[in-house]
KETI-58934 format. One record per atom (N, C-alpha, C): chain; atom name; x, y, z. Coordinates in Angstrom, 2 decimals, always signed. Layout:
N
NODE   chain   name         u         v         w
NODE       A     CA         X         Y         Z
...
This chain:
127
NODE   chain   name         u         v         w
NODE       A      N    +59.08    +83.38    +77.67
NODE       A     CA    +59.61    +84.19    +78.81
NODE       A      C    +60.75    +83.53    +79.48
NODE       A      N    +60.69    +82.27    +79.67
NODE       A     CA    +61.82    +81.62    +80.37
NODE       A      C    +63.16    +81.85    +79.78
NODE       A      N    +63.07    +81.92    +78.29
NODE       A     CA    +64.48    +82.26    +77.68
NODE       A      C    +65.06    +83.65    +78.07
NODE       A      N    +64.11    +84.62    +78.15
NODE       A     CA    +64.48    +86.03    +78.52
NODE       A      C    +65.17    +85.98    +79.86
NODE       A      N    +64.55    +85.16    +80.82
NODE       A     CA    +65.06    +85.21    +82.25
NODE       A      C    +66.44    +84.45    +82.28
NODE       A      N    +66.45    +83.37    +81.50
NODE       A     CA    +67.79    +82.58    +81.50
NODE       A      C    +68.86    +83.46    +80.92
NODE       A      N    +68.49    +84.32    +79.88
NODE       A     CA    +69.65    +85.13    +79.32
NODE       A      C    +70.02    +86.23    +80.36
NODE       A      N    +69.02    +86.69    +81.07
NODE       A     CA    +69.30    +87.70    +82.20
NODE       A      C    +70.28    +87.09    +83.24
NODE       A      N    +70.10    +86.02    +83.63
NODE       A     CA    +70.93    +85.37    +84.71
NODE       A      C    +72.37    +84.83    +84.15
NODE       A      N    +72.33    +84.52    +82.82
NODE       A     CA    +73.46    +84.32    +82.19
NODE       A      C    +74.54    +85.40    +82.25
NODE       A      N    +73.95    +86.53    +82.08
NODE       A     CA    +74.87    +87.87    +82.16
NODE       A      C    +75.53    +87.85    +83.50
NODE       A      N    +74.81    +87.48    +84.59
NODE       A     CA    +75.44    +87.63    +85.96
NODE       A      C    +76.39    +86.41    +86.28
NODE       A      N    +76.09    +85.40    +85.55
NODE       A     CA    +77.04    +84.19    +85.76
NODE       A      C    +78.26    +84.58    +84.95
NODE       A      N    +78.16    +85.05    +83.78
NODE       A     CA    +79.46    +85.42    +83.04
NODE       A      C    +80.09    +86.56    +83.83
NODE       A      N    +79.37    +87.63    +84.43
NODE       A     CA    +80.09    +88.69    +85.14
NODE       A      C    +80.83    +88.14    +86.29
NODE       A      N    +80.19    +87.16    +87.10
NODE       A     CA    +80.85    +86.48    +88.28
NODE       A      C    +82.14    +85.88    +87.80
NODE       A      N    +82.06    +84.99    +86.75
NODE       A     CA    +83.36    +84.21    +86.47
NODE       A      C    +84.41    +85.19    +85.91
NODE       A      N    +84.08    +86.26    +85.20
NODE       A     CA    +84.94    +87.26    +84.84
NODE       A      C    +85.69    +88.00    +85.95
NODE       A      N    +84.84    +88.33    +87.05
NODE       A     CA    +85.35    +88.87    +88.12
NODE       A      C    +86.39    +87.91    +88.97
NODE       A      N    +86.02    +86.73    +88.94
NODE       A     CA    +86.93    +85.58    +89.58
NODE       A      C    +88.27    +85.60    +88.72
NODE       A      N    +88.16    +85.68    +87.35
NODE       A     CA    +89.34    +85.61    +86.57
NODE       A      C    +90.17    +86.94    +86.76
NODE       A      N    +89.57    +87.97    +87.00
NODE       A     CA    +90.33    +89.32    +87.30
NODE       A      C    +91.03    +89.31    +88.54
NODE       A      N    +90.40    +88.58    +89.59
NODE       A     CA    +90.80    +88.45    +90.84
NODE       A      C    +92.15    +87.77    +90.80
NODE       A      N    +92.17    +86.66    +90.13
NODE       A     CA    +93.39    +85.76    +90.06
NODE       A      C    +94.40    +86.53    +89.37
NODE       A      N    +94.18    +87.21    +88.20
NODE       A     CA    +95.16    +87.88    +87.51
NODE       A      C    +95.74    +89.10    +88.45
NODE       A      N    +94.77    +89.83    +89.17
NODE       A     CA    +95.34    +90.93    +89.94
NODE       A      C    +96.18    +90.40    +91.15
NODE       A      N    +95.85    +89.30    +91.69
NODE       A     CA    +96.45    +88.83    +92.94
NODE       A      C    +97.97    +88.40    +92.47
NODE       A      N    +98.17    +88.04    +91.23
NODE       A     CA    +99.56    +87.67    +90.85
NODE       A      C   +100.41    +89.01    +90.73
NODE       A      N    +99.89    +90.13    +90.36
NODE       A     CA   +100.73    +91.24    +90.19
NODE       A      C   +100.35    +92.38    +91.21
NODE       A      N    +99.77    +92.09    +92.38
NODE       A     CA    +99.23    +92.97    +93.26
NODE       A      C   +100.26    +94.08    +93.68
NODE       A      N   +101.35    +93.55    +94.05
NODE       A     CA   +102.37    +94.43    +94.60
NODE       A      C   +102.87    +95.57    +93.53
NODE       A      N   +102.76    +95.16    +92.16
NODE       A     CA   +103.26    +96.03    +91.30
NODE       A      C   +102.31    +96.97    +90.83
NODE       A      N   +100.99    +96.93    +91.23
NODE       A     CA    +99.94    +97.85    +90.87
NODE       A      C   +100.03    +99.22    +91.65
NODE       A      N    +99.69   +100.23    +90.79
NODE       A     CA    +99.64   +101.49    +91.59
NODE       A      C    +98.51   +101.53    +92.53
NODE       A      N    +98.59   +102.41    +93.63
NODE       A     CA    +97.59   +102.39    +94.79
NODE       A      C    +96.15   +102.76    +94.18
NODE       A      N    +96.01   +103.47    +93.30
NODE       A     CA    +94.57   +103.81    +92.84
NODE       A      C    +94.05   +102.66    +92.10
NODE       A      N    +94.86   +101.83    +91.35
NODE       A     CA    +94.26   +100.64    +90.86
NODE       A      C    +93.93    +99.55    +91.88
NODE       A      N    +94.68    +99.53    +92.91
NODE       A     CA    +94.35    +98.57    +94.02
NODE       A      C    +93.08    +98.96    +94.57
NODE       A      N    +92.90   +100.07    +94.92
NODE       A     CA    +91.58   +100.55    +95.51
NODE       A      C    +90.42   +100.20    +94.63
NODE       A      N    +90.61   +100.55    +93.36
NODE       A     CA    +89.49   +100.33    +92.40
NODE       A      C    +89.16    +98.80    +92.15
NODE       A      N    +90.14    +98.07    +92.21
NODE       A     CA    +89.94    +96.60    +92.14
NODE       A      C    +89.29    +96.05    +93.33
NODE       A      N    +89.67    +96.63    +94.44
NODE       A     CA    +88.99    +96.08    +95.74
NODE       A      C    +87.55    +96.41    +95.66
NODE       A      N    +87.17    +97.54    +95.17
NODE       A     CA    +85.73    +97.85    +95.11
NODE       A      C    +85.09    +96.98    +94.13
NODE       A      N    +85.65    +96.63    +93.01
NODE       A     CA    +85.18    +95.85    +92.00
NODE       A      C    +84.94    +94.44    +92.54
NODE       A      N    +85.98    +93.95    +93.26
NODE       A     CA    +86.00    +92.54    +93.82
NODE       A      C    +84.74    +92.38    +94.86
NODE       A      N    +84.44    +93.48    +95.53
NODE       A     CA    +83.43    +93.50    +96.54
NODE       A      C    +82.01    +93.25    +95.98
NODE       A      N    +81.86    +93.42    +94.64
NODE       A     CA    +80.71    +93.23    +93.91
NODE       A      C    +80.23    +91.74    +93.72
NODE       A      N    +81.27    +90.89    +94.10
NODE       A     CA    +80.90    +89.32    +93.95
NODE       A      C    +79.73    +89.02    +94.83
NODE       A      N    +79.71    +89.54    +95.97
NODE       A     CA    +78.60    +89.31    +96.82
NODE       A      C    +77.24    +89.60    +96.20
NODE       A      N    +77.26    +90.89    +95.61
NODE       A     CA    +75.94    +91.23    +95.01
NODE       A      C    +75.52    +90.35    +93.67
NODE       A      N    +76.56    +89.95    +93.01
NODE       A     CA    +76.41    +89.07    +91.82
NODE       A      C    +75.78    +87.74    +92.33
NODE       A      N    +76.31    +87.14    +93.38
NODE       A     CA    +75.85    +85.95    +93.87
NODE       A      C    +74.43    +86.11    +94.36
NODE       A      N    +74.13    +87.26    +95.10
NODE       A     CA    +72.73    +87.42    +95.59
NODE       A      C    +71.65    +87.43    +94.45
NODE       A      N    +72.10    +88.09    +93.41
NODE       A     CA    +71.08    +88.20    +92.34
NODE       A      C    +70.89    +86.63    +91.67
NODE       A      N    +71.98    +85.94    +91.66
NODE       A     CA    +71.80    +84.54    +91.19
NODE       A      C    +70.92    +83.70    +92.09
NODE       A      N    +71.18    +83.94    +93.48
NODE       A     CA    +70.45    +83.15    +94.42
NODE       A      C    +68.97    +83.53    +94.48
NODE       A      N    +68.77    +84.70    +94.18
NODE       A     CA    +67.37    +85.13    +94.17
NODE       A      C    +66.67    +84.60    +92.94
NODE       A      N    +67.34    +84.42    +91.88
NODE       A     CA    +66.78    +83.79    +90.68
NODE       A      C    +66.57    +82.32    +90.97
NODE       A      N    +67.41    +81.73    +91.66
NODE       A     CA    +67.23    +80.30    +92.07
NODE       A      C    +65.98    +80.12    +92.90
NODE       A      N    +65.86    +80.98    +93.92
NODE       A     CA    +64.90    +80.84    +94.81
NODE       A      C    +63.47    +81.20    +94.23
NODE       A      N    +63.45    +81.84    +93.18
NODE       A     CA    +62.17    +82.19    +92.38
NODE       A      C    +61.88    +81.12    +91.40
NODE       A      N    +62.87    +80.27    +91.18
NODE       A     CA    +62.72    +79.25    +90.09
NODE       A      C    +62.83    +79.65    +88.70
NODE       A      N    +63.66    +80.72    +88.58
NODE       A     CA    +63.99    +81.23    +87.22
NODE       A      C    +65.32    +80.69    +86.51
NODE       A      N    +66.07    +80.00    +87.24
NODE       A     CA    +67.19    +79.49    +86.74
NODE       A      C    +67.03    +78.11    +86.25
NODE       A      N    +67.77    +77.81    +85.11
NODE       A     CA    +67.64    +76.64    +84.54
NODE       A      C    +68.63    +75.58    +85.17
NODE       A      N    +68.70    +74.32    +84.92
NODE       A     CA    +69.47    +73.30    +85.65
NODE       A      C    +70.91    +73.58    +85.52
NODE       A      N    +71.24    +73.89    +84.23
NODE       A     CA    +72.70    +74.22    +83.83
NODE       A      C    +73.11    +75.57    +84.63
NODE       A      N    +72.20    +76.53    +84.74
NODE       A     CA    +72.65    +77.77    +85.54
NODE       A      C    +72.74    +77.46    +87.01
NODE       A      N    +71.95    +76.55    +87.60
NODE       A     CA    +72.04    +76.13    +88.86
NODE       A      C    +73.37    +75.40    +89.16
NODE       A      N    +73.78    +74.66    +88.35
NODE       A     CA    +75.15    +73.95    +88.30
NODE       A      C    +76.16    +75.05    +88.34
NODE       A      N    +76.13    +76.04    +87.54
NODE       A     CA    +77.03    +76.97    +87.44
NODE       A      C    +77.11    +77.88    +88.72
NODE       A      N    +75.91    +78.16    +89.25
NODE       A     CA    +75.86    +78.77    +90.58
NODE       A      C    +76.54    +78.12    +91.70
NODE       A      N    +76.29    +76.66    +91.77
NODE       A     CA    +76.88    +75.97    +92.75
NODE       A      C    +78.37    +76.08    +92.69
NODE       A      N    +78.86    +76.01    +91.51
NODE       A     CA    +80.36    +76.11    +91.20
NODE       A      C    +80.84    +77.48    +91.59
NODE       A      N    +80.10    +78.63    +91.31
NODE       A     CA    +80.43    +79.88    +91.55
NODE       A      C    +80.55    +80.04    +93.09
NODE       A      N    +79.52    +79.48    +93.90
NODE       A     CA    +79.53    +79.56    +95.34
NODE       A      C    +80.81    +78.94    +95.82
NODE       A      N    +81.09    +77.75    +95.33
NODE       A     CA    +82.34    +77.11    +95.85
NODE       A      C    +83.64    +77.91    +95.61
NODE       A      N    +83.73    +78.53    +94.51
NODE       A     CA    +84.88    +79.36    +94.01
NODE       A      C    +84.78    +80.57    +94.92
NODE       A      N    +83.66    +81.09    +95.20
NODE       A     CA    +83.50    +82.37    +95.90
NODE       A      C    +84.07    +82.27    +97.40
NODE       A      N    +83.85    +81.11    +97.93
NODE       A     CA    +84.49    +81.00    +99.25
NODE       A      C    +86.04    +81.13    +99.39
NODE       A      N    +86.66    +80.61    +98.27
NODE       A     CA    +88.18    +80.90    +98.20
NODE       A      C    +88.38    +82.27    +97.75
NODE       A      N    +87.63    +82.80    +96.78
NODE       A     CA    +87.76    +84.23    +96.35
NODE       A      C    +87.68    +85.31    +97.57
NODE       A      N    +86.70    +84.99    +98.42
NODE       A     CA    +86.49    +85.86    +99.66
NODE       A      C    +87.69    +85.82   +100.53
NODE       A      N    +88.26    +84.74   +100.68
NODE       A     CA    +89.47    +84.55   +101.51
NODE       A      C    +90.73    +85.52   +100.92
NODE       A      N    +90.79    +85.35    +99.56
NODE       A     CA    +91.85    +86.08    +98.82
NODE       A      C    +91.60    +87.66    +98.90
NODE       A      N    +90.33    +87.91    +98.70
NODE       A     CA    +89.89    +89.36    +98.71
NODE       A      C    +90.19    +89.93   +100.17
NODE       A      N    +89.98    +89.11   +101.08
NODE       A     CA    +90.14    +89.61   +102.56
NODE       A      C    +91.64    +89.77   +102.70
NODE       A      N    +92.44    +88.87   +102.20
NODE       A     CA    +93.90    +88.98   +102.29
NODE       A      C    +94.40    +90.20   +101.51
NODE       A      N    +93.84    +90.45   +100.44
NODE       A     CA    +94.33    +91.69    +99.73
NODE       A      C    +93.88    +92.99   +100.29
NODE       A      N    +92.66    +92.91   +100.92
NODE       A     CA    +92.23    +94.00   +101.56
NODE       A      C    +93.16    +94.35   +102.95
NODE       A      N    +93.51    +93.19   +103.53
NODE       A     CA    +94.26    +93.38   +104.82
NODE       A      C    +95.79    +93.97   +104.41
NODE       A      N    +96.17    +93.54   +103.26
NODE       A     CA    +97.56    +93.96   +102.84
NODE       A      C    +97.44    +95.33   +102.48
NODE       A      N    +96.41    +95.66   +101.83
NODE       A     CA    +96.20    +97.21   +101.41
NODE       A      C    +96.16    +98.12   +102.77
NODE       A      N    +95.34    +97.58   +103.60
NODE       A     CA    +95.16    +98.35   +104.88
NODE       A      C    +96.45    +98.55   +105.62
NODE       A      N    +97.27    +97.59   +105.63
NODE       A     CA    +98.59    +97.67   +106.18
NODE       A      C    +99.37    +98.53   +105.65
NODE       A      N    +99.34    +98.54   +104.21
NODE       A     CA   +100.22    +99.62   +103.42
NODE       A      C    +99.73   +101.04   +103.80
NODE       A      N    +98.35   +101.23   +103.82
NODE       A     CA    +97.94   +102.50   +104.16
NODE       A      C    +98.37   +103.10   +105.53
NODE       A      N    +98.24   +102.16   +106.52
NODE       A     CA    +98.72   +102.53   +107.87
NODE       A      C   +100.23   +102.87   +107.79
NODE       A      N   +101.05   +102.20   +107.11
NODE       A     CA   +102.40   +102.52   +107.03
NODE       A      C   +102.69   +103.82   +106.33
NODE       A      N   +101.93   +104.14   +105.26
NODE       A     CA   +102.05   +105.22   +104.55
NODE       A      C   +101.59   +106.53   +105.53
NODE       A      N   +100.50   +106.37   +106.20
NODE       A     CA   +100.03   +107.39   +107.13
NODE       A      C   +101.12   +107.64   +108.18
NODE       A      N   +101.59   +106.54   +108.75
NODE       A     CA   +102.64   +106.68   +109.85
NODE       A      C   +103.94   +107.31   +109.27
NODE       A      N   +104.34   +106.94   +108.10
NODE       A     CA   +105.51   +107.55   +107.32
NODE       A      C   +105.21   +109.06   +107.08
NODE       A      N   +103.97   +109.41   +106.75
NODE       A     CA   +103.60   +110.81   +106.45
NODE       A      C   +103.59   +111.65   +107.75
NODE       A      N   +103.19   +111.06   +108.88
NODE       A     CA   +103.22   +111.64   +110.21
NODE       A      C   +104.61   +111.94   +110.67
NODE       A      N   +105.53   +110.95   +110.45
NODE       A     CA   +106.84   +110.99   +110.86
NODE       A      C   +107.49   +112.11   +110.08
NODE       A      N   +107.37   +112.11   +108.69
NODE       A     CA   +108.04   +113.22   +107.87
NODE       A      C   +107.49   +114.57   +108.27
NODE       A      N   +106.30   +114.60   +108.56
NODE       A     CA   +105.58   +116.03   +108.95
NODE       A      C   +106.28   +116.48   +110.23
NODE       A      N   +106.61   +115.53   +111.19
NODE       A     CA   +107.29   +115.96   +112.43
NODE       A      C   +108.68   +116.28   +112.15
NODE       A      N   +109.37   +115.61   +111.42
NODE       A     CA   +110.71   +116.01   +110.88
NODE       A      C   +110.72   +117.34   +110.24
NODE       A      N   +109.75   +117.58   +109.49
NODE       A     CA   +109.73   +118.93   +108.67
NODE       A      C   +109.51   +120.02   +109.65
NODE       A      N   +108.60   +119.82   +110.68
NODE       A     CA   +108.48   +120.89   +111.66
NODE       A      C   +109.50   +121.17   +112.39
NODE       A      N   +110.40   +120.19   +112.66
NODE       A     CA   +111.64   +120.36   +113.47
NODE       A      C   +112.68   +121.13   +112.59
NODE       A      N   +112.66   +120.94   +111.25
NODE       A     CA   +113.53   +121.81   +110.23
NODE       A      C   +112.97   +123.22   +110.25
NODE       A      N   +111.78   +123.42   +110.30
NODE       A     CA   +111.27   +124.77   +110.35
NODE       A      C   +111.74   +125.51   +111.50
NODE       A      N   +111.75   +124.83   +112.60
NODE       A     CA   +112.10   +125.51   +113.94
NODE       A      C   +113.64   +125.95   +113.88
NODE       A      N   +114.39   +125.64   +112.87
NODE       A     CA   +115.64   +126.16   +112.73
NODE       A      C   +116.75   +124.96   +112.92
NODE       A      N   +116.28   +123.82   +113.14
NODE       A     CA   +117.23   +122.68   +113.20
NODE       A      C   +117.64   +122.20   +111.90
NODE       A      N   +118.74   +121.47   +111.74
NODE       A     CA   +118.99   +120.74   +110.55
NODE       A      C   +118.84   +119.24   +110.64
NODE       A      N   +118.41   +118.66   +109.63
NODE       A     CA   +117.98   +117.27   +109.67
NODE       A      C   +119.30   +116.46   +109.97
NODE       A      N   +119.16   +115.49   +110.84
NODE       A     CA   +120.27   +114.66   +111.08
NODE       A      C   +121.32   +115.11   +112.18
NODE       A      N   +120.99   +116.44   +112.64
NODE       A     CA   +122.09   +116.90   +113.54
NODE       A      C   +121.44   +117.24   +114.93
NODE       A      N   +122.09   +116.90   +115.93
NODE       A     CA   +121.39   +117.16   +117.21
NODE       A      C   +121.40   +118.68   +117.52
NODE       A      N   +120.49   +119.02   +118.32
NODE       A     CA   +120.19   +120.51   +118.67
NODE       A      C   +121.45   +120.91   +119.61
NODE       A      N   +121.82   +122.06   +119.28
NODE       A     CA   +122.99   +122.66   +120.11
NODE       A      C   +122.33   +123.25   +121.43
NODE       A      N   +123.10   +123.01   +122.51
NODE       A     CA   +122.73   +123.66   +123.74
NODE       A      C   +123.14   +125.10   +123.85
NODE       A      N   +122.48   +125.92   +124.43
NODE       A     CA   +122.73   +127.36   +124.65
NODE       A      C   +123.55   +127.54   +125.70
């Protein structure tokens, strides 16, 4: 039965390392990614906390092998840095969203001025 448990937790260890690899790859090309990919990746990166929680639970119940505990410690150390990077990417994405919303509101205001009979870029004529 110990083998089955260790295989179960190996899956979460591999998933955690894979997530960290994807995080590094995505961070390198973040600005070139389309918006929908950025949002999806941020959701995926948020799963790191859950993966580590599963592994910590396995450790607290005594189901991890010594090798798995070593890998967990390494993952915890890497996760600290990864959380900072994820926070940075989230802040950058939120900043982009705010700029897009502000730009959309500005263009709607300009469009409503055009609908009122004004021409873009020209001052209104006094009657």
